[in-house]
Residue, then its C-alpha position, 0 to 999 in steps of 0.5 A: m527481551r526485544p521490544f517488538d516481535l515485528v515492525i511493519l512500515d508503510l511506504d508512501g508518506t512514511i518512508l517514500d515521497p508520495f508525490k514523486r519518485a525519490t530514494i529512501s533517505p539515508a537516515v531511514q535506511a540506516a535505522i531500518a538496517g539497525v533494527q534488522a541488525a538488532g534481530v527485530p523482524l521488519t517488513i512493509g505494509t503497502g498498497r504497492t505491489l509485490d512486484y514493486l518491492r522486488h524490482q522498483l523500490p528505491g533504496d537497498l532495504q534487504l527485506l527478509y520477511p514476507a510483506v503485506t502488499t496490494q492493500g493487504a490482498v497479497i502477502g509474499h516474499p520480496s526477495s523471491g516473489q513467492v506469493l503466500v496469500e492472494q485475494d482477488l476481487p470477486l469476478a462478478d463485482a470486478r465486472a460491475l466495477a469495470a462497466w462503471v469505470d468504462q462509462e466514467p472519465f477517470m484514469t483507472a488502473f486494473y492490476f492482475l497478479h501472476a503466479d510468479g508474483s509479478t503484476h501487470v497494470c492495465r490503464n485506460r489512458v496515458g498522461e496528457t503531458d510528460d510530467e503527468e505521465a511521470l506522476l502516473h508512473h510513480l503513483l500507479g506503477y509501470p510498465a503499463i498496458y493501455c486499453a480503452q475499455f476494461a469490460p472486455l478484459l473480464a468478459a470470458a467465463d474463465a477470466h482472471p479477476p484483478i487483484k485491485v483497482i485504482t481510480y485517479d482523480d483530483p477532486t479539486k478539479s473534478g468537483r467529485d469525491l470518488l470515495v463517496d461515489m464508489d463507496a455508495r455503488f460498491t460497498p460492501a461487495l468490495s472494500i473501497m478506500r482512499t489511499h492518497v489525496w488523488l487515489v481511491e482503491a478497490t480490493a476484495p471485501g474485507v481486504d485491507k492492510g489490517s486483514g493483511l497484517r493479521k494473516l501475516c502474523e498467523l504465518l509468522q506465528v507472531d502475536p499482533q500485540r507484539v507488532l509496531a506499525i507506522g503509517d500516515s494515511e487512512n488506509d494505514i488505520p486498519m493496520m495500525q489498529a491491528a498492531g499492538f502499538a501504532i505510530a503516526m507520521g507528523n504528516a499523517t491525517p488527523a484520523v490517523k493520528a487519532v489511532a496512534g500511540w505516538i506521533a513521529p516527526d514528518i517524513a521530511e524530518d525522517g520521522a520513521a527513523v526517529a520512531l525506530r531509533r526511539w521505540v525499537l533501538g532505545e535511542d533518545g534524542p536527535l539522529 
């Protein structure tokens, strides 16, 4: 009997560098391939878009099962782009968020999902330097359309609402905690979560990686208690709590480690590979 009926991995901070574009390490790619060869279904649970998994994910993972993307708002096939689940922000609440963002100084991106599974990103400014723009490409995705104001995008009566919104800020420089500000203004109308030290995201109410994993389990007819989830950030906590067994990366925050059944080495030590080899493939010891 296989140890799990589904393995779901976070991307940034778990198998991808969260601060710069870099390929998935050979050790992690090999461990993922080993899990797949053993017949254990494996997928991704990420804040990144389905489009990113299809066209921009570094490495050759050959993802065969639907993935939880866009913080749980989209479930779809990475190979074809077929969307199985889509949960947009309610239009009225998206308009309220756009009006607030338009009066604030923060870099923000609105994400709009298309029927073919592709996503276009609208940003309200470009990076001030080439290095900052490269960072924003990595964090927010590309290509991007630039618009000074978001409210006009949603003004029409039949406007299509965004699938998610990301606001970017370094609190050590601004002196503000965007999570506190946005949570006070928009919860419970929207789900507000910190997904990176510099990012706060908004999705439809009740939408997170945990809700996405539960929906995926329904689609695949998998008992959530037979799922292994691996993550590192606060937005991974709902996914880890929805799974039967959760592993936190060594670089995870204390809150994430508190809900984990085991702590892996950090990403620099290929912790996800160590976890997969030990808990799925039954291999003890170093890689």
